[in-house]
C-alpha positions as CSV (number, residue, x, y, z in Angstrom):
1,D,-27.1,-45.6,95.4
2,D,-24.3,-43.0,95.3
3,R,-21.5,-45.6,95.7
4,R,-22.7,-47.7,92.8
5,R,-23.3,-44.6,90.6
6,R,-19.7,-43.5,91.3
7,E,-18.3,-47.0,90.6
8,L,-20.1,-47.1,87.2
9,A,-19.1,-43.5,86.3
10,W,-15.4,-44.3,87.1
11,A,-15.5,-47.6,85.2
12,L,-16.9,-45.8,82.2
13,E,-14.1,-43.2,82.3
14,R,-11.6,-46.0,82.1
15,V,-13.1,-47.6,79.0
16,D,-14.9,-44.8,77.0
17,P,-13.1,-44.6,73.7
18,A,-14.4,-41.1,73.1
19,R,-12.8,-39.7,76.2
20,P,-9.4,-38.1,75.4
21,R,-6.6,-39.6,77.4
22,P,-3.8,-37.3,78.8
23,R,-0.5,-37.9,77.1
24,L,2.3,-37.7,79.6
25,S,6.0,-37.4,78.7
26,A,8.7,-39.2,80.6
27,A,9.5,-36.0,82.4
28,D,5.8,-35.6,83.4
29,L,5.8,-39.1,84.8
30,D,9.1,-38.5,86.6
31,A,7.7,-35.5,88.3
32,Y,5.3,-37.7,90.3
33,S,8.0,-40.1,91.4
34,G,8.7,-40.0,95.1
35,R,7.7,-41.3,98.6
36,Y,4.2,-40.4,99.7
37,G,3.8,-41.5,103.3
38,E,3.9,-45.3,103.3
39,R,3.5,-45.4,99.5
40,S,6.1,-44.9,96.7
41,V,5.5,-43.8,93.2
42,A,7.9,-44.6,90.4
43,V,8.2,-45.0,86.7
44,E,8.6,-48.6,85.7
45,F,8.8,-49.6,82.0
46,G,7.3,-46.2,80.9
47,R,4.3,-46.4,83.3
48,L,3.6,-44.8,86.6
49,V,3.4,-47.4,89.4
50,C,2.3,-46.9,93.0
51,R,3.6,-49.4,95.6
52,G,2.2,-49.9,99.1
53,A,4.2,-50.7,102.2
54,N,3.7,-54.4,101.5
55,G,5.3,-54.1,98.0
56,R,2.0,-54.6,96.1
57,A,2.0,-52.5,93.0
58,W,-0.7,-50.7,91.0
59,T,-0.3,-49.2,87.6
60,L,-1.7,-45.6,87.5
61,E,-3.6,-44.9,84.4
62,P,-4.0,-41.1,83.6
63,I,-7.6,-40.0,83.3
64,G,-7.1,-36.2,83.9
65,R,-4.6,-33.6,85.0
66,D,-3.0,-35.0,88.1
67,V,-5.7,-37.7,88.3
68,F,-5.1,-41.4,87.8
69,S,-6.9,-44.6,88.3
70,W,-5.8,-48.2,89.0
71,D,-9.3,-49.7,89.0
72,E,-12.9,-48.7,88.8
73,N,-13.0,-48.3,92.6
74,T,-9.9,-46.2,93.3
75,R,-8.6,-42.9,92.2
76,A,-5.3,-41.2,92.8
77,T,-5.0,-37.5,92.7
78,F,-1.8,-35.6,93.1
79,G,-2.0,-32.2,94.9
80,R,0.7,-29.6,93.9
81,D,2.6,-27.2,96.1
82,S,2.9,-23.4,95.4
83,S,5.8,-24.1,93.0
84,G,3.7,-26.5,91.0
85,K,5.4,-29.7,92.1
86,P,3.4,-32.8,93.2
87,A,3.4,-32.6,97.0
88,E,0.5,-34.9,98.0
89,L,-1.2,-38.1,97.0
90,V,-4.9,-38.4,97.7
91,L,-6.5,-41.8,97.3
92,E,-10.3,-41.7,96.9
93,R,-12.4,-44.8,96.8
94,A,-15.8,-45.4,95.3
95,D,-17.2,-46.0,98.8
96,G,-16.4,-42.3,99.7
97,T,-13.3,-43.0,101.9
98,M,-10.2,-41.0,101.3
99,E,-6.6,-41.1,102.4
100,R,-4.0,-38.4,102.1
101,F,-0.2,-38.9,101.9
102,S,2.3,-36.0,102.0
103,R,5.3,-36.4,99.7
104,A,8.5,-36.8,101.6
105,G,10.3,-33.4,101.8
106,A,7.4,-31.4,100.3
107,A,5.5,-28.5,101.8
108,I,1.8,-28.8,101.4
109,T,0.2,-25.4,100.8
110,A,-3.2,-26.3,99.5
111,A,-5.4,-29.4,98.9
112,P,-6.2,-30.5,95.4
113,K,-8.7,-28.2,93.8
114,E,-11.0,-31.0,92.7
115,I,-11.4,-34.6,93.4
116,R,-14.0,-36.4,91.4
């Protein structure tokens, strides 16, 4: 089914050694830091970490431009504003559900161009 196909494709992206991984500088990572609705994103020990309202943390592994994963079932995509700054966090799950969180103080002008 579509859900299982998506889960397997996302899992493969995380472990495929032939797939190039984006290299993000400290400044790149810092640009994503901020409050997105009930979630916060910060750099901890050189890695991007997303925390929920309950304090639970997930390490965001880069898999594409503005696209991260913390497991084979969840993807985090950052939408940018017209000035190119991250302004929205979109969480997409393998079951097809999606949540959007606006960044505190950011003006959203467009949705992310592509969510896979």
